[in-house]
VEXDO-428626 format. One line per field, with one value per residue (C-alpha): residue number from 1; residue in three letters; chain; x, y, z. Coordinates in steps of 0.5 Angstrom, whole numbers, m for minus. Layout:
BEGIN
lumke: (NUM, ...)
tigu: (ala, ...)
nuti: (A, ...)
x: (X, ...)
y: (Y, ...)
z: (Z, ...)
END
This chain:
BEGIN
lumke: (1, 2, 3, 4, 5, 6, 7, 8, 9, 10, 11, 12, 13, 14, 15, 16, 17, 18, 19, 20, 21, 22, 23, 24, 25, 26, 27, 28, 29, 30, 31, 32, 33, 34, 35, 36, 37, 38, 39, 40, 41, 42, 43, 44, 45, 46, 47, 48, 49, 50, 51, 52, 53, 54, 55, 56, 57, 58, 59, 60, 61, 62, 63, 64, 65, 66, 67, 68, 69, 70, 71, 72, 73, 74, 75, 76, 77, 78, 79, 80, 81, 82, 83, 84, 85, 86, 87, 88, 89, 90, 91, 92, 93, 94, 95, 96, 97, 98, 99, 100, 101, 102, 103, 104, 105, 106, 107, 108, 109, 110, 111, 112, 113, 114, 115, 116, 117, 118, 119, 120, 121, 122, 123, 124, 125, 126, 127, 128, 129, 130, 131, 132, 133, 134, 135, 136, 137, 138, 139, 140, 141, 142, 143, 144, 145, 146, 147, 148, 149, 150, 151, 152, 153, 154, 155, 156, 157, 158, 159, 160, 161, 162, 163, 164, 165, 166, 167, 168, 169, 170, 171, 172, 173, 174, 175, 176, 177, 178, 179, 180, 181, 182, 183, 184, 185, 186, 187, 188, 189, 190, 191, 192, 193, 194, 195, 196, 197, 198, 199, 200, 201, 202, 203, 204, 205, 206, 207, 208, 209, 210, 211, 212, 213, 214, 215, 216, 217, 218, 219, 220, 221, 222, 223, 224, 225, 226, 227, 228, 229, 230, 231, 232, 233, 234, 235, 236, 237, 238, 239, 240, 241, 242, 243, 244, 245, 246, 247, 248, 249, 250, 251, 252, 253, 254, 255, 256, 257, 258, 259, 260, 261, 262, 263, 264, 265, 266, 267, 268, 269, 270, 271, 272, 273, 274, 275, 276, 277, 278, 279, 280, 281, 282, 283, 284, 285, 286, 287, 288, 289, 290, 291, 292, 293, 294, 295, 296, 297, 298, 299, 300, 301, 302, 303, 304, 305, 306, 307, 308, 309, 310, 311, 312, 313, 314, 315, 316, 317, 318, 319, 320, 321, 322, 323, 324, 325, 326, 327, 328, 329, 330, 331, 332, 333, 334, 335, 336, 337, 338, 339, 340, 341, 342, 343, 344, 345, 346, 347, 348, 349, 350, 351, 352, 353, 354, 355, 356, 357, 358, 359, 360, 361, 362, 363, 364, 365, 366, 367, 368, 369, 370, 371, 372, 373, 374, 375, 376, 377, 378, 379, 380, 381, 382, 383, 384, 385, 386, 387, 388, 389, 390, 391, 392, 393, 394, 395, 396, 397, 398, 399, 400, 401, 402, 403, 404, 405, 406, 407, 408, 409, 410, 411, 412, 413, 414, 415, 416, 417, 418, 419, 420, 421, 422, 423, 424, 425, 426, 427, 428, 429, 430, 431, 432, 433, 434, 435, 436, 437, 438, 439, 440, 441, 442, 443, 444, 445, 446, 447, 448, 449, 450, 451, 452, 453, 454, 455, 456, 457, 458, 459, 460, 461, 462, 463, 464, 465, 466, 467, 468, 469, 470, 471, 472, 473, 474, 475, 476, 477, 478, 479, 480, 481, 482, 483, 484, 485, 486, 487, 488, 489, 490, 491, 492, 493, 494, 495, 496, 497, 498, 499, 500, 501, 502, 503, 504, 505, 506, 507, 508, 509, 510, 511, 512, 513, 514, 515, 516, 517, 518, 519, 520, 521, 522, 523, 524, 525, 526, 527, 528, 529, 530, 531, 532, 533, 534)
tigu: (met, met, thr, arg, lys, thr, ile, val, ala, leu, phe, leu, ile, phe, leu, ala, ala, gln, gly, ser, trp, gly, gln, ser, ser, ile, pro, lys, val, val, met, asn, tyr, val, ser, val, asp, pro, ala, thr, asn, asp, val, glu, ile, ser, trp, val, gln, ser, asn, asp, ile, asp, val, lys, gly, tyr, ile, ile, tyr, arg, asp, val, pro, gly, thr, pro, trp, tyr, leu, ser, ile, asp, thr, val, lys, ala, arg, asn, ile, thr, thr, phe, ile, asn, tyr, ala, ser, pro, ile, thr, ala, thr, ser, ser, met, ala, gly, thr, lys, ser, glu, thr, tyr, asn, val, ile, ala, phe, asp, ser, ile, thr, asn, glu, lys, ser, glu, his, ser, asp, asp, his, his, thr, ile, phe, leu, glu, ser, ala, phe, arg, pro, cys, tyr, ala, glu, ile, lys, leu, asn, trp, thr, ala, tyr, asp, thr, trp, phe, asn, gly, ile, ser, asn, tyr, asn, ile, tyr, tyr, asn, ile, asp, gly, gly, ala, trp, asp, leu, leu, glu, val, val, asp, gly, tyr, thr, val, asn, tyr, asn, val, his, asn, leu, leu, pro, asp, val, asp, tyr, ser, phe, tyr, ile, glu, ala, val, ser, gly, gly, val, tyr, met, ser, thr, ser, asn, gln, val, thr, glu, phe, thr, asp, met, pro, val, pro, pro, val, asp, phe, asn, ala, asn, tyr, ala, ser, val, ser, ala, glu, asn, tyr, ile, asp, leu, ser, phe, thr, ile, asp, thr, ala, ala, asp, val, thr, lys, tyr, val, leu, leu, arg, ser, asp, ser, leu, asp, gly, asp, phe, glu, ser, ile, met, glu, phe, thr, pro, gly, ala, ser, glu, thr, leu, ile, glu, tyr, thr, asp, tyr, thr, pro, thr, ser, ile, ile, his, tyr, tyr, lys, leu, gln, ala, ile, asn, thr, cys, asp, val, pro, phe, ala, asn, thr, thr, asn, tyr, cys, ser, asn, ile, val, leu, asn, ala, asn, ala, leu, asn, asn, met, arg, asn, lys, leu, ile, trp, asn, asn, tyr, tyr, lys, trp, asp, arg, gly, ile, ser, his, tyr, asp, val, tyr, arg, val, val, asp, tyr, met, asn, pro, val, asn, ile, ala, gln, ile, pro, tyr, gly, asp, thr, val, his, leu, asp, arg, met, asp, gln, phe, leu, tyr, asp, pro, gln, ser, ile, met, asn, asn, thr, tyr, leu, glu, ile, glu, asn, pro, tyr, asn, tyr, leu, glu, gln, pro, ile, val, ser, gly, leu, val, cys, tyr, tyr, val, ile, gly, ile, glu, lys, pro, gly, val, asp, ala, asp, thr, leu, pro, leu, pro, gln, tyr, glu, ser, lys, ser, asn, lys, val, cys, val, ser, gln, met, pro, arg, val, phe, val, pro, asn, ala, phe, ser, pro, asn, ser, asp, asp, leu, asn, asp, thr, phe, phe, pro, tyr, ile, ser, phe, ala, gly, leu, ala, asp, tyr, glu, leu, arg, ile, tyr, asn, arg, trp, gly, asn, leu, val, phe, arg, thr, leu, his, ile, his, gln, gly, trp, asn, gly, thr, met, phe, asp, gly, ser, thr, lys, ala, pro, ile, gly, thr, tyr, val, tyr, gln, phe, ser, phe, ile, asp, gly, glu, gly, glu, ser, gln, glu, his, thr, gly, gln, val, thr, leu, ile, arg)
nuti: (A, A, A, A, A, A, A, A, A, A, A, A, A, A, A, A, A, A, A, A, A, A, A, A, A, A, A, A, A, A, A, A, A, A, A, A, A, A, A, A, A, A, A, A, A, A, A, A, A, A, A, A, A, A, A, A, A, A, A, A, A, A, A, A, A, A, A, A, A, A, A, A, A, A, A, A, A, A, A, A, A, A, A, A, A, A, A, A, A, A, A, A, A, A, A, A, A, A, A, A, A, A, A, A, A, A, A, A, A, A, A, A, A, A, A, A, A, A, A, A, A, A, A, A, A, A, A, A, A, A, A, A, A, A, A, A, A, A, A, A, A, A, A, A, A, A, A, A, A, A, A, A, A, A, A, A, A, A, A, A, A, A, A, A, A, A, A, A, A, A, A, A, A, A, A, A, A, A, A, A, A, A, A, A, A, A, A, A, A, A, A, A, A, A, A, A, A, A, A, A, A, A, A, A, A, A, A, A, A, A, A, A, A, A, A, A, A, A, A, A, A, A, A, A, A, A, A, A, A, A, A, A, A, A, A, A, A, A, A, A, A, A, A, A, A, A, A, A, A, A, A, A, A, A, A, A, A, A, A, A, A, A, A, A, A, A, A, A, A, A, A, A, A, A, A, A, A, A, A, A, A, A, A, A, A, A, A, A, A, A, A, A, A, A, A, A, A, A, A, A, A, A, A, A, A, A, A, A, A, A, A, A, A, A, A, A, A, A, A, A, A, A, A, A, A, A, A, A, A, A, A, A, A, A, A, A, A, A, A, A, A, A, A, A, A, A, A, A, A, A, A, A, A, A, A, A, A, A, A, A, A, A, A, A, A, A, A, A, A, A, A, A, A, A, A, A, A, A, A, A, A, A, A, A, A, A, A, A, A, A, A, A, A, A, A, A, A, A, A, A, A, A, A, A, A, A, A, A, A, A, A, A, A, A, A, A, A, A, A, A, A, A, A, A, A, A, A, A, A, A, A, A, A, A, A, A, A, A, A, A, A, A, A, A, A, A, A, A, A, A, A, A, A, A, A, A, A, A, A, A, A, A, A, A, A, A, A, A, A, A, A, A, A, A, A, A, A, A, A, A, A, A, A, A, A, A, A, A, A, A, A, A, A, A, A, A, A, A, A, A, A, A, A, A, A, A, A, A, A, A, A, A, A, A, A, A, A, A, A, A, A, A, A, A, A, A, A, A, A, A, A, A, A, A)
x: (m121, m122, m126, m124, m130, m127, m120, m123, m126, m120, m116, m121, m121, m114, m114, m119, m116, m109, m113, m111, m118, m117, m112, m115, m116, m114, m107, m102, m100, m94, m90, m86, m84, m86, m82, m82, m83, m77, m80, m86, m85, m91, m90, m92, m94, m94, m96, m98, m105, m108, m110, m116, m123, m125, m122, m125, m120, m114, m112, m107, m103, m97, m94, m95, m88, m86, m92, m93, m100, m101, m106, m110, m109, m114, m118, m117, m123, m121, m118, m114, m111, m104, m102, m103, m100, m99, m99, m95, m100, m105, m102, m107, m106, m105, m101, m93, m88, m83, m79, m78, m77, m77, m83, m86, m92, m96, m102, m108, m113, m120, m127, m132, m138, m135, m130, m125, m118, m111, m105, m101, m95, m89, m86, m83, m79, m78, m71, m70, m64, m61, m55, m50, m46, m39, m36, m30, m28, m32, m36, m43, m44, m50, m53, m59, m63, m62, m68, m68, m74, m74, m73, m67, m64, m61, m56, m53, m55, m56, m53, m57, m55, m56, m54, m58, m65, m61, m63, m61, m54, m52, m46, m44, m46, m45, m46, m52, m49, m47, m51, m47, m43, m38, m39, m33, m30, m36, m38, m38, m45, m50, m55, m54, m60, m59, m64, m62, m65, m64, m65, m67, m64, m70, m73, m76, m73, m74, m72, m72, m73, m70, m65, m63, m55, m53, m44, m44, m36, m29, m28, m22, m17, m20, m13, m8, m3, 5, 8, 14, 20, 26, 33, 37, 44, 46, 41, 37, 30, 26, 20, 14, 7, 1, m4, m11, m12, m19, m19, m20, m13, m9, m2, 0, 3, 9, 8, 13, 14, 18, 12, 6, 2, 7, 5, 7, 11, 11, 17, 15, 10, 8, 4, 4, 2, m5, m3, 2, 0, 7, 10, 17, 22, 28, 28, 35, 35, 38, 36, 38, 31, 24, 21, 13, 11, 4, 2, m4, m9, m11, m17, m20, m22, m14, m16, m14, m18, m20, m16, m9, m5, m3, 3, 10, 16, 24, 26, 31, 36, 40, 46, 50, 56, 55, 61, 58, 61, 53, 51, 45, 40, 33, 29, 22, 17, 15, 9, 5, 2, m5, m4, 1, 8, 10, 17, 23, 31, 36, 42, 50, 56, 62, 69, 65, 63, 56, 51, 48, 41, 42, 35, 28, 24, 16, 13, 11, 18, 24, 30, 34, 43, 47, 52, 59, 63, 61, 66, 71, 77, 80, 87, 87, 87, 92, 96, 96, 97, 91, 86, 81, 74, 69, 65, 58, 53, 47, 50, 49, 55, 57, 65, 70, 70, 77, 76, 72, 68, 60, 54, 47, 41, 34, 28, 20, 17, 9, 3, 2, m5, m10, m14, m20, m20, m16, m9, m3, m2, 5, 9, 12, 19, 23, 30, 33, 39, 46, 49, 56, 59, 65, 67, 73, 79, 80, 87, 91, 98, 102, 107, 111, 112, 116, 118, 119, 116, 111, 104, 104, 105, 110, 109, 108, 103, 98, 91, 87, 79, 75, 81, 84, 88, 91, 94, 97, 106, 109, 116, 121, 127, 133, 135, 140, 134, 136, 130, 130, 122, 118, 111, 106, 101, 96, 97, 104, 107, 114, 117, 123, 128, 132, 132, 135, 128, 133, 137, 134, 134, 136, 132, 130, 126, 125, 121, 114, 111, 105, 101, 94, 88, 82, 74, 75, 81, 85, 92, 94, 101, 102, 109, 111, 115, 115, 120, 122, 123, 124)
y: (m71, m66, m68, m65, m60, m57, m55, m53, m48, m46, m45, m41, m37, m36, m34, m29, m26, m25, m22, m27, m30, m30, m26, m19, m14, m7, m6, m8, m2, 1, 3, 9, 7, 5, 9, 9, 15, 15, 18, 14, 8, 9, 7, 11, 7, 10, 9, 11, 13, 7, 10, 6, 10, 4, 3, 5, 4, 0, m5, m5, m12, m13, m19, m25, m27, m34, m35, m34, m30, m23, m19, m15, m8, m3, m1, 6, 7, 13, 13, 19, 18, 15, 14, 11, 10, 4, 7, 3, 6, 3, m3, m9, m14, m10, m4, m3, m7, m3, m1, m9, m12, m11, m10, m12, m8, m9, m5, m8, m4, m6, m5, m4, m5, m12, m14, m15, m14, m13, m17, m15, m9, m11, m12, m6, m7, m3, m1, m4, m1, m4, m2, m6, 0, m3, 0, m2, 1, 6, 4, 4, m2, 1, m5, m5, m8, m7, m3, m7, m5, 1, 0, 4, 1, 6, 12, 12, 12, 17, 16, 21, 22, 26, 26, 27, 28, 35, 37, 32, 32, 28, 23, 21, 19, 11, 8, 4, m2, m1, m4, m3, 3, 3, 10, 12, 18, 17, 22, 18, 18, 21, 18, 17, 16, 14, 13, 11, 14, 11, 15, 12, 13, 18, 22, 18, 17, 12, 12, 7, 6, 10, 6, 9, 8, 11, 11, 8, 7, 8, 15, 18, 23, 29, 34, 29, 32, 32, 37, 37, 32, 35, 33, 34, 31, 27, 20, 23, 26, 28, 27, 30, 29, 32, 27, 28, 26, 25, 19, 12, 10, 5, 6, 9, 6, 11, 9, 10, 10, 13, 14, 17, 12, 6, 1, 4, 0, 0, 3, 5, 4, 9, 8, 15, 17, 20, 27, 27, 31, 30, 24, 26, 20, 21, 16, 14, 13, 16, 23, 24, 21, 23, 20, 20, 19, 18, 17, 11, 11, 4, 4, 0, m6, m6, m4, 3, 8, 11, 17, 19, 25, 29, 27, 29, 29, 30, 36, 33, 39, 38, 42, 42, 48, 50, 53, 60, 61, 60, 55, 52, 49, 45, 41, 38, 41, 39, 35, 38, 42, 43, 50, 50, 53, 60, 60, 57, 60, 58, 58, 57, 55, 56, 52, 50, 57, 60, 59, 65, 66, 68, 68, 68, 63, 64, 57, 55, 56, 50, 53, 58, 60, 63, 68, 66, 71, 75, 73, 73, 76, 83, 84, 90, 88, 84, 89, 93, 86, 86, 82, 80, 85, 82, 85, 84, 89, 83, 83, 74, 73, 76, 72, 71, 65, 61, 55, 53, 48, 51, 48, 49, 47, 51, 51, 51, 55, 53, 58, 62, 61, 62, 58, 59, 64, 68, 66, 64, 57, 54, 56, 50, 48, 43, 43, 39, 36, 39, 38, 40, 43, 46, 51, 49, 55, 60, 61, 68, 69, 75, 74, 80, 86, 91, 93, 100, 103, 107, 103, 100, 92, 93, 86, 80, 74, 69, 71, 65, 64, 58, 55, 52, 58, 56, 50, 55, 56, 60, 60, 63, 61, 65, 61, 57, 54, 58, 59, 67, 68, 63, 65, 61, 68, 68, 76, 75, 77, 77, 85, 84, 83, 77, 73, 78, 83, 88, 86, 88, 81, 84, 84, 77, 72, 67, 61, 60, 54, 55, 50, 50, 46, 46, 46, 38, 36, 35, 38, 43, 45, 51, 53, 58, 64, 71, 77, 82, 90, 96)
z: (m6, m10, m17, m24, m24, m18, m21, m27, m23, m19, m25, m27, m22, m21, m29, m27, m21, m26, m31, m36, m38, m46, m51, m48, m53, m48, m49, m44, m39, m39, m32, m30, m23, m17, m11, m3, 0, 5, 11, 11, 7, 3, m5, m10, m16, m24, m31, m37, m38, m43, m50, m50, m49, m46, m41, m35, m29, m26, m21, m18, m16, m12, m10, m5, m2, m2, m8, m15, m13, m14, m10, m12, m7, m9, m16, m20, m22, m27, m34, m32, m26, m27, m19, m13, m6, m2, 5, 10, 16, 18, 18, 14, 9, 4, 6, 4, 7, 3, 10, 11, 4, m4, m6, m14, m16, m22, m26, m30, m34, m35, m38, m33, m38, m41, m35, m40, m37, m40, m39, m32, m33, m32, m25, m22, m16, m10, m8, m1, 3, 8, 13, 17, 22, 24, 30, 31, 23, 24, 17, 15, 9, 5, 0, m4, m9, m16, m19, m26, m30, m34, m41, m42, m35, m31, m31, m24, m16, m12, m4, 0, 7, 14, 21, 27, 22, 20, 12, 7, 2, m3, m1, m7, m14, m17, m23, m25, m23, m16, m11, m5, m2, 4, 8, 13, 16, 21, 27, 33, 37, 32, 28, 21, 16, 9, 2, m5, m11, m18, m24, m31, m37, m39, m34, m28, m21, m15, m8, m3, 4, 10, 14, 20, 24, 31, 31, 38, 36, 39, 38, 33, 33, 31, 33, 29, 25, 22, 24, 20, 17, 17, 16, 23, 20, 14, 13, 20, 19, 26, 26, 29, 30, 35, 38, 41, 49, 48, 42, 44, 42, 45, 41, 34, 28, 24, 16, 11, 4, m2, m6, m5, m9, m6, m1, 7, 11, 19, 22, 30, 34, 40, 47, 49, 56, 57, 58, 52, 46, 41, 39, 36, 32, 29, 22, 20, 13, 6, 7, m1, m3, m2, 5, 6, 13, 16, 23, 24, 30, 33, 37, 43, 38, 36, 29, 25, 25, 18, 19, 19, 20, 13, 10, 11, 7, 7, 3, m2, m5, m11, m13, m20, m21, m28, m34, m33, m25, m22, m17, m20, m13, m15, m9, m9, m5, 2, 2, 6, 11, 12, 11, 6, 4, 5, 3, 3, 6, 2, 6, 3, 8, 6, 8, 15, 16, 19, 15, 11, 9, 1, m2, 1, m5, m5, m6, m13, m15, m12, m17, m14, m18, m14, m17, m15, m20, m16, m10, m14, m11, m12, m15, m12, m5, m6, m9, m3, 2, 5, 7, 1, m1, m5, m10, m6, m9, m8, 0, m2, 3, 9, 10, 4, 0, 2, m3, m9, m4, m2, 1, 1, 4, 5, 10, 8, 11, 13, 12, 18, 22, 27, 31, 33, 39, 33, 37, 33, 31, 31, 25, 22, 18, 14, 12, 7, 7, 6, m1, m3, m9, m12, m17, m21, m20, m23, m24, m28, m28, m31, m36, m33, m28, m26, m18, m19, m14, m19, m15, m21, m23, m18, m15, m18, m16, m18, m18, m15, m14, m11, m8, m1, 0, 7, 3, m2, m4, m8, m10, m15, m19, m23, m29, m26, m22, m15, m10, m9, m7, m3, 1, 4, 4, m2, 0, m1, m7, m10, m11, m15, m8, m7, m1, 3, 3, 0, m6, m13, m17, m24, m30, m33, m35, m27, m27, m22, m18, m14, m11, m8, m6, m10, m7, m8, m4, m10, m10, m17, m19, m23, m26, m32, m33, m31, m34, m29, m32, m28)
END
């Protein structure tokens, strides 16, 4: 049984060990930092030199886990020496164990003559970093203890890494309140090593122990690309993806969203054969709005790989007929090829005839004005009863406009590229939806003509542009309402003769009526008077 005297003696020994016997006149030591060498797990302890000239040295203490005690690990017998390294090797009762846990250190100053000691400095804790590799998610989770004893706090933590023992690189910078980080997009079958560096709000830094994880995991796809999204018909979008046959993939999931920032939904799953390198699919969906697509690979753990393909999106074209006889075309940029967009080709389709490439627009511009005034009918050609000619100084059109209905689409062209062997890579295209617009018909009717064979104004006819001329009809009536001329051919005007084609109609005023179908498919009728003079 312990006596009162024994208990007092033990208490006095404890106070002496802690440097807390009585009120010391030696100032308390101010710690700078403790820091772990990531390569060796040695711990460097740094403090501010005591300004008390009677101080002869310092005693370094480390905590004893699970107790309130501190273990004296060494003594520095010089006032001007302010660093100490607690080595991890060889292993002793006092050696560093910072590779297995966070350690707490403090320092006291002492006077060797009087044996007076200062109070213990504030505790400083080493940063202890731990890691967990999640092979199915191709992820390494990092967690570390906070460095929480700097007076001015933590500015930030720097996360460093290397691969297979190579040079250290900065992976990420996180704020001073963050003590975890998940590493993604890992390479398979390599060693990843990490350590943490705390940066104080002042000038000091403290590093952690090093952790290493070998990435034995399902092999992710590398050759993994969204080739194109292209409109093949109204409400049909063709999709193409290149897949990696060397990846550990059980299936692929096609994802779609109407916004880059929105949620992507699964619309189709694919299980290609072992030798298949392409996935192609046609999505039935409105082509008047933009859709974004990407392909996701599912690994052998039935977990999605972190990496997906690049995005691909359809091009949506809009067109408006302006009052200045221009058709304005606007479209969105294709999103997105890794090599970027070379240019856009603009195509015009007139009355369902063959499309004609009318412009090449460089990337960065998504607006085009199509000049419709270049394609008005040439009255002189009509007067000569020949097929209509086109005033076409810009070579925009290779066929005559038959009606006001004009349709357009654009094709985005990927930038060219070469592979590692400098061989040309496939150059993909994306076609937009087709849109149609109608220019308002332009009609001019002379109020007189003189069929006197002088080749000047000998024939009466309306000048009509942007109308369905196949449904054209012209009728001429005399003052008594009798029909004297009728034609269904826009090229045929009234030459001032009666129905027999030889009897000259008398001078006077006649009534004309003509009709046609406009570009919107609506019937238009016009009536007026024309004076025949000779």
